[in-house]
RORO-39383 format. One line per 5 residues: for each residue x negated, z, y of N, C-alpha, C. Coordinates in steps of 0.05 Angstrom, whole numbers, plus 5000, padded with zeros to 4 digits. Each point is the difference from the previous one (the first is absolute). Layout:
! RORO-39383
X Z Y X Z Y X Z Y | ...
END
This chain:
! RORO-39383
4814 5179 4847 4980 5009 4984 5016 4986 4973 | 4984 4995 4978 5008 4989 4974 5008 5021 4982 | 5014 4989 4980 5009 5014 4980 5025 5021 5010 | 5001 5024 4993 5018 5026 5001 4996 5013 5023 | 4971 4994 5014 4996 5018 5026 5018 4992 5024
5001 5017 5014 5019 4997 5021 4985 4985 5026 | 5011 4979 5006 4984 4987 5022 5007 5009 5029 | 4980 4996 5017 5004 5012 5025 5016 4980 5021 | 5006 4976 4991 5012 4982 5019 5025 5010 5012 | 5015 5009 4987 5024 5014 5009 4995 5021 5027
4983 5019 4993 4994 5018 5016 4985 4989 5023 | 4983 4978 4995 4988 4994 5026 5019 4985 5016 | 5015 4982 4988 5025 4991 5018 5015 5021 5017 | 5008 5017 4990 5015 5023 5011 4983 5011 5025 | 4974 5001 4992 4982 5014 5021 4994 4978 5026
5007 4978 4990 4999 4979 5027 4967 4986 4999 | 4989 5006 4977 4974 4986 4997 5002 4974 5001 | 4980 4984 5013 5005 4974 4998 4991 4988 4976 | 5021 4984 4989 4992 4990 4973 5000 4970 5001 | 4978 4983 4992 5000 4969 4999 4996 4996 4972
5020 4978 4991 4998 4987 4976 5004 4969 5008 | 5004 4985 4975 5004 4970 5002 5023 4996 4980 | 5015 4972 5006 5014 4992 4980 4983 4986 4980 | 5014 5000 4972 4986 4984 4976 5023 4984 4999 | 4994 4967 4999 5019 4979 4994 4993 4989 4977
4980 5002 4990 4992 4989 4976 5008 5018 4970 | 5013 4987 4984 5006 5019 4975 4976 5004 4981 | 4979 5014 5007 4978 5007 4983 4987 5021 5005 | 4998 5015 4974 4986 5026 4998 4972 4997 5012 | 4985 4978 4993 4975 4997 5015 4997 5004 5030
5020 4986 5011 5000 5002 5029 5004 5029 5009 | 5018 5015 4987 5006 5029 5009 4975 5017 4993 | 4986 4993 4979 4975 5014 4991 4979 4993 5020 | 4997 4977 5010 4979 4994 5020 5007 5014 5028 | 5022 4999 5006 5011 5014 5025 4995 5032 5000
5009 5006 4976 4996 5030 4998 4973 5013 5002 | 4977 4981 4999 4973 5009 5003 4997 5000 5032 | 5019 4992 5015 4991 5006 5033 5008 5029 5002 | 5001 5008 5027 5008 5021 5015 5023 5004 5005 | 5017 4977 5000 5030 4995 5010 5018 5029 4986
5016 5009 5013 5013 5023 4998 5020 4993 4976 | 5012 4979 5000 5021 4993 4980 5003 4973 4996 | 5008 4986 4984 5008 4974 4991 5034 4997 4999 | 5011 4974 5006 5031 4999 4997 5003 4972 4989 | 5011 5005 4973 5008 4975 4988 5023 4987 5014
5001 4974 5006 5021 4990 5014 5020 4982 4980 | 5015 5021 4988 5018 4985 4975 5030 4988 5013 | 4998 5004 5028 5020 4986 5015 4995 4975 5006 | 4974 4988 5008 4999 4975 5010 4978 4987 4983 | 4993 5012 4983 4975 4985 4977 5009 4999 4971
4990 4987 4983 5014 4999 4972 4992 5022 4985 | 5009 5025 5001 4995 5024 4985 5021 5002 4977 | 4997 5000 4979 5028 5010 4980 4987 5030 4991 | 5013 5013 4988 4992 5027 4990 4976 4998 4985 | 4992 4982 4983 4974 5004 4987 4978 4997 5017
5004 4979 5018 4976 4997 5019 5000 5029 5016 | 5017 5007 5010 5004 5029 5016 4984 5019 4985 | 5010 5001 4973 4988 5020 4980 4970 4998 4999 | 4991 4976 4995 4971 4997 4999 4981 5007 5028 | 5016 4993 5019 4984 5010 5028 4998 5029 5004
5027 5010 4995 4998 5032 5000 4979 5015 4978 | 5000 4985 4979 4978 5015 4980 4977 4994 5015 | 4994 4982 5015 4970 4990 5007 4995 5024 5028 | 5020 5001 5014 5002 5020 5020 4995 5029 4991 | 5014 5007 4983 4998 5028 4990 4972 5008 4986
4988 4974 4983 4975 5005 4989 4979 5004 5020 | 5006 4993 5028 4979 4999 5021 5006 5025 5016 | 5022 5013 4995 5003 5022 5020 5011 4989 5026 | 5013 4980 5001 5008 4986 5026 5031 5006 5004 | 5010 5007 5020 5030 5004 5003 5014 4971 5002
5021 4995 4988 5012 4976 5000 5029 5004 5007 | 5012 4985 5018 5024 4995 5010 5012 4974 4988 | 5022 4997 4990 5017 4975 4995 5023 4991 5015 | 4999 4980 5017 5022 4996 5008 5016 4980 4982 | 5026 5013 4997 5015 4987 4979 5015 4978 5016
5016 4982 4981 5011 4977 5010 5026 5011 5016 | 5013 5017 4988 5024 5009 5008 5002 5031 4997 | 5012 5016 5017 4999 5031 4994 5021 5008 4982 | 5001 4993 4975 5017 5003 4981 4986 5022 4982 | 5017 5019 4986 4989 5020 4983 4981 4989 4980
5006 4978 4983 4984 4995 4979 4974 4985 5007 | 4998 4990 5028 4979 4988 5011 4976 5022 5007 | 5012 5020 5012 4989 5026 5008 4987 5017 4977 | 5020 4999 4981 4991 5018 4975 4978 4979 4986 | 5000 4977 4995 4979 4985 4990 4974 5005 5011
5000 5001 5030 4975 5004 5016 4989 5025 4993 | 5016 5023 4998 4993 5022 5002 4992 5011 4970 | 5014 4986 4979 4989 5005 4973 4973 4989 4993 | 4994 4975 5017 4976 4989 4995 4978 5019 5009 | 5005 5015 5016 4978 5020 5010 4996 5001 5029
5014 4977 5016 4998 5001 5031 5002 5027 5014 | 4982 5002 5017 5004 5023 5020 5022 5006 5011 | 5016 4975 5010 5022 4999 5016 5014 4973 5005 | 5018 4996 5009 5016 4975 5003 5004 4995 5029 | 5001 4975 5008 5011 4986 5024 5022 4987 4993
5022 5007 5013 5027 4989 4997 5011 4983 5023 | 4999 4974 4994 5011 4979 5023 5028 5007 5012 | 5002 4991 5023 5029 5001 5011 5016 5025 4995 | 4989 5022 5011 5018 5022 5005 5014 4999 5022 | 5026 4998 5001 5019 4995 5018 5014 5023 5013
5003 5021 4989 5016 5026 5003 4992 5025 4993 | 5011 5019 5008 4992 5026 4985 5007 4998 4969 | 5017 4989 4996 5017 4999 4973 4980 4985 4981 | 4987 4980 5008 4978 4986 4986 4974 5016 5000 | 4997 5017 5019 4972 5012 4997 5008 5025 4982
5022 5016 4997 5004 5023 4983 5000 4988 4973 | 5012 4975 4996 5000 4988 4974 4974 4996 4989 | 4979 4986 5019 4972 4996 4991 4988 5027 4993 | 5003 5021 5016 4983 5021 4996 5009 5012 4977 | 5027 5004 4990 5010 5012 4977 4987 4978 4974
4999 4976 5003 4988 4982 4982 4974 5003 4993 | 4982 5014 5021 4973 5008 4996 4999 5029 4984 | 5015 5017 5001 4995 5020 4989 5017 5009 4976 | 4992 5020 4985 5013 5011 4976 5024 5016 5014 | 5020 5002 4982 5022 5022 5006 5026 4985 4996
5019 5015 5003 5027 4987 4997 5004 4979 5018 | 5009 4976 4990 5005 4974 5015 4976 4988 5007 | 4975 5005 4988 4974 4989 5010 4990 4985 4978 | 4979 4999 5000 4979 4983 4984 5003 5010 4971 | 5003 4983 4981 4999 5004 4973 4978 5011 4987
5000 5018 4980 4976 5012 4990 4994 4984 4975 | 4972 4998 4997 4987 4992 4974 4972 5014 5002 | 4994 5013 4974 4975 5011 4998 4979 4981 4985 | 5005 4975 4997 4987 4981 4987 4986 4979 5018 | 5004 5009 5026 4990 4976 5021 4967 5006 5004
4992 4982 5016 4971 5003 5009 5000 5029 5017 | 5019 5000 5019 5004 5019 5021 5007 5029 4985 | 5008 4999 4978 5005 5026 4983 4976 5005 4985 | 4979 4981 4998 4978 5005 4981 5003 4993 4967 | 5023 4980 4998 5001 4989 4974 5011 5026 4980
5016 5016 5011 5005 5023 4981 4982 5023 4995 | 4977 4999 5016 4980 5021 5000 5006 5021 5018 | 5017 5004 5014 5003 5020 5022 5030 5015 4998 | 5001 5022 5006 5028 5016 4996 5020 4987 5025 | 5024 5006 4993 5018 4989 5021 4996 5012 5025
4998 5030 5004 4998 5013 5022 4974 4993 5018 | 4976 4989 4986 4980 4986 5012 5006 4975 5015 | 5011 4986 4984 5008 4972 5012 5019 5004 5022 | 5022 5017 4998 5014 5002 5024 4994 5009 5022 | 4977 5022 4999 4987 5011 5020 4982 4984 5013
4982 4986 4984 4985 4973 5013 5012 4981 5011 | 5022 4993 4992 5012 4977 5011 5013 5012 5029 | 5010 5021 4999 5009 5009 5029 4984 5006 5018 | 4974 5006 4992 4976 5006 5017 4990 4973 5012 | 5000 4977 4984 4985 4976 5008 5015 4975 5005
5025 5001 4994 5019 4974 5002 5004 4996 5029 | 4992 4971 5005 5006 4998 5037 5020 4980 5000 | 5019 5003 5015 5019 4982 5008 4997 4987 5026 | 4999 4975 5002 4999 4987 5027 5022 4983 5002 | 5017 5003 5024 5019 4983 5006 4993 4976 5018
5004 4980 4993 4995 4977 5018 5020 4993 5020 | 4996 5002 5027 5020 4997 5016 4993 4971 5015 | 5020 4980 4998 4995 4977 5001 5027 4982 5010 | 5016 5014 5003 5030 4989 5008 5009 5010 5026 | 5014 4984 5017 5016 5016 5025 5013 5019 4993
5017 5003 4983 5018 5023 4986 4982 5023 4996 | 4979 5000 4993 4977 5020 4991 4991 5011 5030 | 4996 4983 5017 4996 5009 5026 5014 5017 5014 | 5027 4989 4997 5023 5015 5009 5004 5026 4988 | 4993 5001 4975 5006 5026 4985 4973 5016 4995
4980 4994 5016 4975 5010 4996 4997 5032 4998 | 5017 5013 5017 4995 5026 5002 5013 5015 4977 | 5025 4991 4990 5014 5008 4978 4981 4994 4972 | 4988 4975 5001 4980 4993 4974 4976 5022 4999 | 4990 5004 5025 4974 5020 4998 5009 5029 4996
5022 5006 5001 5010 5026 4997 5003 5007 4972 | 4999 4977 4982 5006 5002 4973 4976 5013 4985 | 5011 5024 4987 4981 5018 4980 4988 4980 4979 | 4975 5001 4998 4988 4986 4973 4988 4976 5009 | 5002 4992 5026 4982 4974 5009 4980 5010 5012
4972 4992 4990 4976 5005 5011 4992 4984 5023 | 5007 4977 5002 4995 4981 5022 5015 4977 5008 | 5001 4991 5023 5019 4978 5010 4973 4976 5001 | 5007 4976 4988 4980 4982 5004 5013 4973 5014 | 4988 4994 5024 5017 4980 5014 4992 4971 4991
5024 4990 4993 4995 4970 4994 5006 4979 5024 | 4969 4999 5014 5007 4990 5025 5009 4965 4999 | 4987 4988 4981 5007 4970 5000 5029 4997 4992 | 5014 5017 4982 5027 5000 4995 5017 5006 5022 | 4990 5020 5019 5018 5007 5022 4998 4971 5015
4977 4989 5006 4997 4980 5018 5019 4977 4994 | 5000 4992 4975 5021 4980 4986 5025 5008 5008 | 5012 5025 4995 5028 5012 4997 5011 5002 5031 | 4977 5003 5017 5008 5001 5034 4998 4970 5008 | 4994 4979 4984 4994 4976 5010 4982 4996 5021
4982 5014 5003 4974 5004 5015 4981 4977 4990 | 4988 4987 5021 4977 4982 4995 4971 5015 4993 | 5001 5024 5005 4972 5008 4996 5006 5033 4990 | 4978 5008 4986 5003 5030 4992 4990 5021 5028 | 4991 4983 5022 4998 5017 5025 5021 4995 5020
5024 4989 4991 5025 5001 5015 5005 5030 5005 | 5009 5002 5029 5008 5029 5008 5022 5014 4983 | 5019 4984 4989 5018 5016 4988 4991 5008 4970 | 4975 4982 4989 4992 5012 4978 4979 5020 5002 | 4987 4998 5020 4983 5030 5011 5016 5021 5004
5022 4998 5013 5019 5024 5004 5009 5013 4976 | 5009 4980 4980 5007 5008 4973 4979 5016 4987 | 4972 4993 5000 4980 5011 4984 4996 5024 5015 | 5002 5004 5030 4995 5028 5011 5028 5020 4993 | 5022 4989 4995 5019 5019 4994 4996 5010 4971
4990 4986 4983 4993 5013 4976 4976 5018 5001 | 4983 4996 5015 4977 5020 5008 5010 5025 5006 | 5014 4997 5021 5016 5027 5017 5013 5016 4981 | 5019 4985 4982 5015 5011 4980 4984 5015 4979 | 4980 4989 4993 4981 5013 4982 4988 5028 5011
4996 4997 5024 4987 5028 5014 5025 5019 4998 | 5019 4990 5013 5021 5021 5004 5009 5012 4974 | 4995 4985 4978 5013 5011 4972 4978 5006 4981 | 4976 4999 5011 4975 5011 4983 4993 4981 4977 | 5009 4968 5001 4993 4987 4980 4979 4980 5008
4982 4991 4982 4978 4987 5003 5010 4969 5008 | 4986 4987 5021 5008 4972 4999 4974 4983 4994 | 5011 4978 4989 4980 4981 4990 5006 4974 5007 | 4981 4981 5000 5002 4969 5009 4983 4984 4988 | 5005 4973 4997 4981 4980 4996 4993 4989 5025
4974 4994 5013 4994 4989 5027 4987 4972 4992 | 5005 4979 5009 4983 4973 4999 4974 5003 5019 | 5004 5021 5020 4970 5000 5015 4994 5026 4994 | 4978 5005 4988 4986 5027 4993 4992 5014 5025 | 4996 4986 5020 4993 5012 5026 5023 5017 5012
5025 4996 4989 5023 5011 5014 5006 5032 4983 | 4981 5003 4982 5005 5030 4986 4997 5026 5020 | 4979 4995 5016 5000 5023 5022 5025 5004 5016 | 5010 4974 5007 5028 5001 5016 5021 5015 4987 | 5006 4993 4976 5022 5007 4986 4993 5031 4991
4975 5006 4994 4991 5029 4991 5011 5016 5025 | 4993 4995 5026 5013 5012 5022 5029 5005 4998 | 5014 4982 4990 5029 5005 4999 5010 5017 4978 | 4979 5008 4982 5008 5018 4977 4995 4989 4976 | 4995 4974 4996 4995 4990 4974 4973 5009 4986
5001 5003 4973 4978 5003 4983 4999 4989 4977 | 5015 4986 4987 4998 4984 4976 4996 4975 5005 | 4979 4985 5000 4995 4971 5006 4996 4986 4965 | 5016 4983 4999 4991 4981 4976 4997 4970 5012 | 4971 4998 5001 4988 4976 5017 4995 4981 4981
5001 4974 5005 4989 4977 4984 5008 5001 4973 | 4984 4980 4986 5009 4999 4967 4977 4989 4988 | 4997 5003 4974 4984 4984 4984 4998 4969 5007 | 5023 4988 5006 4998 4971 5009 4987 4998 5023 | 5006 5015 5020 4988 5001 5027 4971 5004 4997
4985 5019 4983 4977 4999 4995 4984 4980 4989 | 5014 4985 4981 4986 4977 4989 5000 4975 5023 | 5021 4998 5013 5000 4980 5023 4976 5008 5021 | 5003 5020 5011 4981 5011 5020 4975 4997 4991 | 4993 5008 4973 4972 5003 4990 4988 4972 4999
5022 4983 4986 4989 4969 4996 4993 4991 5029 | 5019 5003 5020 4995 4988 5028 4974 5011 5008 | 4998 5026 5001 4970 5009 5010 4979 4991 4988 | 5000 4996 4970 4978 4989 4987 4991 4972 5012 | 5020 4982 5006 4997 4972 5011 4990 4999 5023
5014 5023 5017 4988 5000 5026 4971 5010 5005 | 4991 5015 4983 4969 5007 5002 4984 4981 4983 | 5010 4984 4981 4983 4981 4986 4999 4977 5018 | 5015 4992 5019 5001 4976 5012 4990 5001 5027 | 4993 5027 5007 4990 5005 5030 4974 4985 5006
END
């Protein structure tokens, strides 16, 4: 939901509802505005691998909130200042790359929340309603709506997956399958070692009551991983939609 209303995304994730979103790679509020007109459950700004600075993320967050669309921001690094920037802009939550240990997960979860040792407070941000909302309301809404997604994409994270999944404040574990493929020195994302790592994340999520999410190159694989307990799927991107749309147009025009 936009503005100060409490979003349902956090509760939907906790309930295991299937959530389907997409990545936004183009730093344009117009792209977000257009995608927000769809029935996608959420959008995810990819500030890790695309050219988003704070101003670009801010404009995209404004467009998403105006449309009532939940917005995650994948930050470049899981540092407190990057997390603060994303949440102050008004993002629903943060996807943090390269969470490798329980200590990383605990630090990330704390940075997403107000309180001692956590997120810095400002009543003048978009998230706080530009000084129009009382502190108690800001704190309550942030606690109820903020989503912390830990990206699992390193062999060290797979080895520590049960400890990571047990950390309070982590709403979801998101598998970075391509990074795992590279890290394991595998030739394909379908390598048995990679598949086994993804299965370990799914199993740990089920054991500890954490939502599990992933990107899949093949949309047809969604039912397979849903059976393993995954329910958050960030699929495709605006770039992919442009390329596939252009290819489909040419195919149909030249038939």
